[in-house]
C-alpha positions as CSV (number, residue, x, y, z in Angstrom):
1,M,56.0,115.6,116.7
2,S,55.3,113.2,113.9
3,A,52.4,112.6,111.4
4,S,48.7,113.5,112.0
5,A,47.4,111.1,109.3
6,V,48.8,108.8,106.6
7,F,47.2,108.3,103.2
8,V,47.8,105.9,100.3
9,L,46.7,107.5,97.0
10,D,46.6,106.3,93.4
11,L,48.2,108.4,90.6
12,K,44.9,110.3,90.1
13,G,44.9,111.4,93.7
14,K,42.1,109.1,94.8
15,V,42.5,108.0,98.4
16,L,42.7,104.2,98.6
17,I,43.2,103.9,102.3
18,C,44.0,106.3,105.2
19,R,44.5,106.4,108.9
20,N,43.8,109.4,111.1
21,Y,46.1,109.2,114.1
22,K,45.6,112.5,115.9
23,G,42.4,114.2,114.5
24,D,44.0,117.6,114.4
25,V,44.0,118.0,110.6
26,D,40.9,117.9,108.5
27,M,41.0,114.7,106.4
28,A,39.6,116.6,103.4
29,E,42.9,118.5,103.2
30,I,44.3,115.6,101.1
31,D,42.2,116.8,98.2
32,H,44.7,119.7,97.8
33,F,47.7,117.3,97.5
34,L,47.6,116.3,93.8
35,P,46.7,119.8,92.5
36,L,49.7,121.2,94.4
37,L,51.9,118.4,93.0
38,M,50.8,119.0,89.4
39,Q,51.4,122.7,89.8
40,Q,54.9,122.1,91.0
41,E,55.6,119.6,88.2
42,E,54.5,122.2,85.6
43,E,56.9,124.8,87.2
44,G,59.7,122.2,87.4
45,L,60.0,122.7,91.2
46,V,58.9,119.4,92.7
47,C,59.5,119.4,96.5
48,P,59.2,116.5,98.9
49,V,57.3,118.8,101.3
50,M,54.3,120.9,100.2
51,S,52.0,123.1,102.1
52,H,48.4,124.3,101.9
53,G,47.7,126.9,104.5
54,S,48.9,125.5,107.8
55,V,48.9,121.9,106.6
56,H,52.0,120.2,105.4
57,F,52.2,117.2,103.0
58,L,55.2,115.0,103.3
59,W,55.1,112.4,100.5
60,I,56.9,109.7,98.5
61,K,56.0,107.9,95.3
62,H,56.3,104.1,95.0
63,S,55.2,102.2,91.9
64,N,51.7,103.6,91.0
65,L,51.1,105.0,94.5
66,Y,51.6,108.1,96.6
67,L,52.2,107.6,100.3
68,V,51.4,110.9,102.0
69,A,51.7,112.0,105.7
70,T,49.9,115.2,106.8
71,T,50.8,117.4,109.8
72,N,50.1,121.0,111.0
73,K,53.0,121.0,113.4
74,N,56.8,121.6,113.0
75,S,57.3,117.8,112.7
76,N,60.5,115.8,112.5
77,A,60.6,115.4,108.7
78,S,63.4,112.8,108.7
79,L,61.3,110.6,111.1
80,V,58.2,110.9,108.9
81,Y,60.1,110.0,105.8
82,S,61.8,107.1,107.6
83,F,58.3,105.9,108.6
84,L,56.9,106.2,105.0
85,Y,59.8,104.2,103.6
86,K,59.3,101.7,106.4
87,L,55.7,101.4,105.4
88,V,56.8,100.5,101.8
89,E,59.2,97.9,103.2
90,V,56.6,96.3,105.5
91,F,53.8,96.3,102.8
92,T,56.3,94.8,100.3
93,E,57.3,92.0,102.7
94,Y,53.6,91.2,103.3
95,F,52.3,91.5,99.7
96,K,55.4,90.8,97.6
97,E,54.6,93.8,95.4
98,L,53.3,97.1,96.7
99,E,50.9,98.6,94.1
100,E,47.3,99.8,93.8
101,E,46.0,96.2,93.4
102,S,47.8,94.8,96.4
103,I,46.3,97.6,98.6
104,Q,42.8,97.0,97.3
105,D,43.0,93.3,97.8
106,N,44.3,93.5,101.4
107,F,42.3,96.4,103.0
108,V,41.8,94.6,106.3
109,V,45.4,93.7,106.7
110,V,46.6,97.2,105.7
111,Y,44.3,98.8,108.3
112,E,45.6,96.4,110.9
113,L,49.2,97.2,110.0
114,L,48.6,101.0,110.0
115,D,47.2,100.6,113.5
116,E,50.2,98.7,114.8
117,L,52.9,100.6,112.9
118,M,52.0,104.0,114.4
119,D,50.1,105.2,117.5
120,F,49.0,108.8,118.0
121,G,51.4,109.9,115.2
122,F,54.5,108.1,116.6
123,P,56.1,105.0,115.0
124,Q,55.7,101.8,117.2
125,T,56.3,98.2,116.1
126,T,57.9,98.4,112.6
127,D,59.6,95.0,112.3
128,S,57.6,92.9,109.8
129,K,58.8,89.6,111.2
130,I,57.3,90.5,114.6
131,L,54.1,91.9,113.0
132,Q,53.6,88.7,111.0
133,E,53.4,86.8,114.3
134,Y,50.0,88.3,115.1
135,I,48.8,90.1,111.9
136,T,48.3,87.4,109.3
137,Q,47.0,87.7,105.8
138,E,44.1,85.3,106.3
139,G,41.2,87.5,107.3
140,A,39.4,84.8,109.2
141,K,42.3,84.2,111.5
142,L,43.0,87.9,112.1
143,E,40.8,88.5,115.1
144,V,41.8,85.3,116.8
145,A,45.5,86.0,116.2
146,K,45.3,89.5,117.5
147,S,43.7,88.4,120.8
148,K,47.1,87.2,121.9
149,V,49.8,89.8,121.1
150,P,53.3,88.4,121.4
151,T,55.3,89.5,124.4
152,T,58.0,90.7,121.8
153,V,55.9,93.8,121.2
154,T,56.2,94.9,124.8
155,N,59.7,93.7,125.3
156,A,62.8,95.8,125.3
157,V,64.0,93.5,122.5
158,S,61.1,94.1,120.2
159,W,62.9,92.7,117.1
160,R,63.4,89.2,118.4
161,S,61.0,86.5,119.7
162,E,61.8,84.4,122.7
163,G,62.1,80.6,122.6
164,I,64.0,80.4,119.3
165,K,65.8,77.0,118.9
166,Y,68.3,75.7,116.3
167,K,70.0,72.3,116.1
168,K,73.1,74.0,114.7
169,N,74.0,77.5,115.8
170,E,75.6,79.7,113.1
171,V,76.0,83.3,112.1
172,F,76.8,84.3,108.5
173,I,78.3,87.8,108.0
174,D,78.3,89.4,104.6
175,V,80.4,92.6,104.2
176,I,79.3,94.1,100.9
177,E,80.8,97.2,99.3
178,S,79.6,99.1,96.2
179,I,82.0,101.4,94.4
180,N,80.7,104.5,92.8
181,V,83.1,106.0,90.2
182,L,82.8,108.7,87.6
183,V,85.7,109.0,85.1
184,N,85.9,111.8,82.6
185,A,86.8,111.5,78.9
186,N,90.4,112.4,79.7
187,G,90.8,109.4,82.1
188,S,90.7,111.4,85.3
189,V,88.5,110.3,88.3
190,M,86.0,113.0,88.8
191,S,84.3,111.5,91.9
192,S,84.4,108.3,93.8
193,D,83.2,106.7,97.0
194,I,82.4,103.4,98.7
195,V,79.0,102.5,100.1
196,G,79.1,99.5,102.4
197,S,76.8,97.3,104.4
198,I,77.2,94.5,106.9
199,K,74.4,91.9,106.6
200,L,73.7,89.1,108.9
201,K,71.9,85.8,108.6
202,T,71.5,84.7,112.2
203,M,70.5,81.1,113.2
204,L,71.1,81.2,116.9
205,S,69.0,79.7,119.8
206,G,67.8,81.7,122.8
207,M,68.7,85.4,123.4
208,P,72.4,85.6,122.4
209,E,74.6,88.7,122.9
210,L,76.9,89.3,119.9
211,R,79.9,91.6,119.8
212,L,81.4,92.5,116.5
213,G,84.9,94.1,116.1
214,L,86.1,95.9,112.9
215,N,89.4,97.4,112.0
216,D,88.0,100.8,112.6
217,R,90.5,103.7,112.8
218,V,88.7,105.5,115.6
219,L,88.8,102.3,117.7
220,F,92.6,102.1,117.3
221,A,92.9,105.7,118.4
222,L,90.6,105.2,121.4
223,T,92.5,102.1,122.6
224,G,95.9,103.7,122.1
225,C,96.9,101.2,119.5
226,S,98.9,102.8,116.8
227,G,98.1,100.0,114.3
228,D,99.1,100.0,110.7
229,K,97.2,102.9,109.2
230,G,97.0,100.9,106.0
231,K,94.9,98.3,107.9
232,T,92.4,100.6,109.4
233,V,89.4,102.4,107.8
234,T,87.5,105.5,108.6
235,M,83.8,105.0,108.2
236,E,81.3,107.9,107.7
237,D,77.5,108.2,107.7
238,V,77.3,105.0,109.8
239,K,73.7,103.8,110.3
240,F,72.9,100.9,112.6
241,H,69.9,98.5,113.0
242,Q,67.9,99.3,116.1
243,C,69.3,96.3,117.9
244,V,72.8,97.9,118.3
245,R,73.6,99.6,121.6
246,L,74.6,103.0,120.4
247,S,75.9,104.2,123.8
248,R,78.3,101.3,123.8
249,F,79.5,102.1,120.3
250,E,80.0,105.7,121.1
251,S,82.0,105.0,124.3
252,D,84.3,102.2,123.1
253,R,83.4,101.5,119.4
254,T,82.1,98.0,120.3
255,I,79.2,96.9,118.1
256,S,77.2,95.0,120.8
257,F,73.7,93.7,120.1
258,I,71.0,91.0,120.4
259,P,70.4,90.1,116.8
260,P,67.1,89.7,114.9
261,D,66.4,86.1,113.9
262,G,67.2,85.3,110.2
263,E,68.3,88.0,107.7
264,S,68.9,91.6,108.6
265,E,71.2,94.6,107.8
266,L,73.3,95.3,110.9
267,M,74.8,98.5,109.6
268,S,75.6,100.6,106.6
269,Y,78.4,103.1,106.0
270,R,80.1,105.3,103.5
271,I,83.8,105.9,102.9
272,N,84.6,109.1,101.0
273,T,87.9,108.3,99.4
274,H,89.7,108.3,96.1
275,V,89.1,105.0,94.5
276,K,91.2,103.7,91.6
277,P,88.7,102.1,89.1
278,L,89.0,98.4,89.6
279,I,88.1,97.7,86.0
280,W,89.7,100.3,83.7
281,I,88.1,100.9,80.3
282,E,89.7,102.5,77.3
283,S,87.6,103.0,74.2
284,V,88.0,104.2,70.6
285,I,84.9,104.9,68.6
286,E,85.4,105.8,64.9
287,K,82.7,106.9,62.5
288,F,83.3,106.8,58.8
289,S,81.2,109.3,56.7
290,H,77.9,108.2,58.3
291,S,78.3,104.8,56.6
292,R,79.7,102.7,59.5
293,V,81.1,102.9,63.0
294,E,83.9,100.9,64.5
295,I,84.3,100.5,68.3
296,M,87.3,99.1,70.1
297,V,87.1,98.6,73.9
298,K,90.0,97.5,76.1
299,A,89.2,96.4,79.7
300,K,91.9,95.9,82.3
301,G,91.5,94.5,85.8
302,Q,93.3,96.9,88.2
303,F,92.9,94.7,91.3
304,K,95.2,92.1,92.8
305,K,96.0,89.1,90.7
306,Q,94.7,86.5,93.2
307,S,91.2,88.0,92.9
308,V,88.6,87.4,90.2
309,A,85.7,89.6,89.1
310,N,82.6,87.6,88.2
311,N,79.8,88.3,85.7
312,V,81.5,91.5,84.3
313,E,79.3,93.5,81.9
314,V,80.7,96.4,79.9
315,R,77.8,98.4,78.4
316,V,78.9,100.5,75.4
317,P,76.4,103.0,73.9
318,V,76.0,103.0,70.1
319,P,74.2,105.3,67.7
320,S,70.4,104.7,67.6
321,D,70.5,104.0,63.8
322,A,73.2,101.4,64.0
323,D,72.6,98.0,62.3
324,S,74.4,94.9,61.0
325,P,76.5,94.3,64.1
326,K,79.7,92.2,63.9
327,F,81.8,91.4,67.0
328,K,85.2,90.1,67.8
329,T,86.3,89.5,71.5
330,S,89.5,88.1,73.1
331,T,87.3,86.6,75.8
332,G,83.6,86.5,76.7
333,H,80.9,87.4,74.2
334,A,79.3,90.6,73.0
335,K,75.7,91.2,71.9
336,Y,73.7,94.1,70.5
337,V,70.7,95.3,72.5
338,P,68.9,97.6,70.0
339,E,66.1,98.6,72.3
340,K,68.7,100.2,74.6
341,N,71.2,101.3,71.9
342,L,73.9,99.3,73.7
343,V,76.6,96.7,73.0
344,V,76.8,94.5,76.1
345,W,80.2,92.7,76.5
346,T,79.9,89.9,79.1
347,I,83.0,88.3,80.7
348,K,82.0,85.6,83.2
349,S,85.5,85.4,84.9
350,F,87.9,88.4,84.8
351,P,91.2,87.8,86.8
352,G,93.0,90.7,88.3
353,G,95.9,92.1,86.1
354,K,94.4,90.7,82.9
355,E,93.5,92.8,79.8
356,F,90.9,91.9,77.2
357,L,89.7,93.4,73.9
358,M,86.4,93.7,72.2
359,R,85.9,95.1,68.6
360,A,82.5,95.9,67.2
361,H,81.5,97.0,63.6
362,F,78.1,98.5,62.8
363,G,76.5,99.9,59.6
364,L,75.0,103.4,59.8
365,P,72.3,103.7,57.2
366,S,71.0,107.2,58.0
367,V,72.8,110.5,58.0
368,E,71.2,112.1,61.0
369,N,73.2,114.5,63.2
370,A,74.8,112.3,65.8
371,E,75.5,115.3,68.0
372,M,71.8,115.5,68.9
373,E,72.0,112.1,70.7
374,G,74.6,113.3,73.2
375,K,77.4,111.1,74.5
376,P,76.2,108.5,77.0
377,P,79.0,107.0,79.2
378,I,80.2,103.5,79.2
379,T,79.0,101.7,82.4
380,V,80.4,98.6,84.0
381,N,78.8,96.0,86.3
382,F,80.8,93.4,88.2
383,E,81.2,91.5,91.5
384,I,84.5,90.5,93.2
385,P,84.1,87.9,96.0
386,Y,86.6,87.6,98.9
387,F,87.7,91.2,98.4
388,T,86.9,94.7,99.9
389,V,88.3,97.8,98.2
390,S,88.3,99.7,101.5
391,G,90.2,97.0,103.4
392,I,87.5,96.7,106.1
393,Q,87.9,93.5,108.1
394,V,85.8,91.7,110.7
395,R,88.4,91.3,113.5
396,Y,86.2,89.2,115.7
397,M,82.7,88.0,116.4
398,K,81.9,87.0,120.0
399,I,78.7,85.1,120.7
400,I,77.6,84.9,124.4
401,E,74.5,82.9,125.4
402,K,73.5,81.8,128.9
403,S,73.4,78.1,127.9
404,G,77.0,78.4,126.8
405,Y,76.6,76.7,123.4
406,Q,79.3,77.0,120.7
407,A,78.4,78.9,117.6
408,L,80.3,79.3,114.3
409,P,80.6,82.8,112.7
410,W,81.2,82.7,108.9
411,V,82.5,85.9,107.2
412,R,82.2,86.7,103.4
413,Y,83.5,89.8,101.6
414,I,82.1,91.1,98.3
415,T,82.9,94.1,96.3
416,Q,80.5,95.1,93.5
417,S,79.9,98.0,91.1
418,G,77.6,100.8,92.1
419,D,77.2,103.8,89.8
420,Y,80.3,103.0,87.7
421,Q,80.6,105.4,84.7
422,L,83.3,106.2,82.2
423,R,82.7,109.0,79.8
424,T,84.0,108.9,76.2
425,N,85.3,111.6,73.8
426,T,83.4,110.3,70.8
């Protein structure tokens, strides 16, 4: 079972818009939502599911809105939350920004969307590209447009329209990996993992069948290929776009699908592995009798020499009362961001194997106890094109279409920083 009703509320708990799908929960029950939430906040025990009698509230917060689903059954909570986040995604694609004002300015369209997105408490058409074919933002056109619902909605392939034509048929594949690393003050990696996604930009005519092959370790085991273990990866928490045939993937690890038109995320995955920090940071922070502080930061690229990290930002925390900054860098430039108590050292191009230095000098006019401020970590942002830290590779992309046209697949690899923190001693 899924949701009985869905509400959009402002931060004061006022209902801006709602849709009753099943009629088995009193709509006045929503009046209990905000008092329950405030009570939990006071107790420091905020929970994503709250109950009042037999009615359960499943909620998320976005911008200055609460999106709340109610149910009195033992519903599939993960399905309800997926739907609420999908609501946010669709509304954002329609209105650019999802906030109280965009809901108030688009009541008619929002009601139409709520009707199409869910039926009798179960999610239905949730692809915004398809919805935009017959639910437009021009109110006058709305009824006319709705009189002819595209066949896509009733097709087995509900994410792609028929009759798509391109002069040049191409597929762009982006393999994007984010590295999450936490390094303690002694230089030991406390936690690390890789979060990846494969994104497509599809410009193909007709209804093509695509088959994507990766250097997946399970595939090598299934096919009896020993393979070089260094060239295979084990992916966890794999999530696919609805277009992927899951039964085919489970039987022979083939990622087979009819793609959505334009941009989409084909799949996401996580690799739980020990990751050597790609950009290693050493820092020395010296304070002199509360009169000045000197910071020395050394950054080293611990990735292969033929790769280059772009737009590297090393963010170094400084005391809140620091002033009179002076900087010296061996490359790039450093600036003081007083509103965030940070020195931001920017290096546009950072080749692998290279080492750079930044020195900063600040005055400390006050004599407040620095221990009260804690010790925020140094954080690093970067992007390395043509490189994946996991070693994942697109081995092939086959494109089959009944007209037999030739299409070009283009593959690009990008590694970037995720939650990348290095703690300091001082």
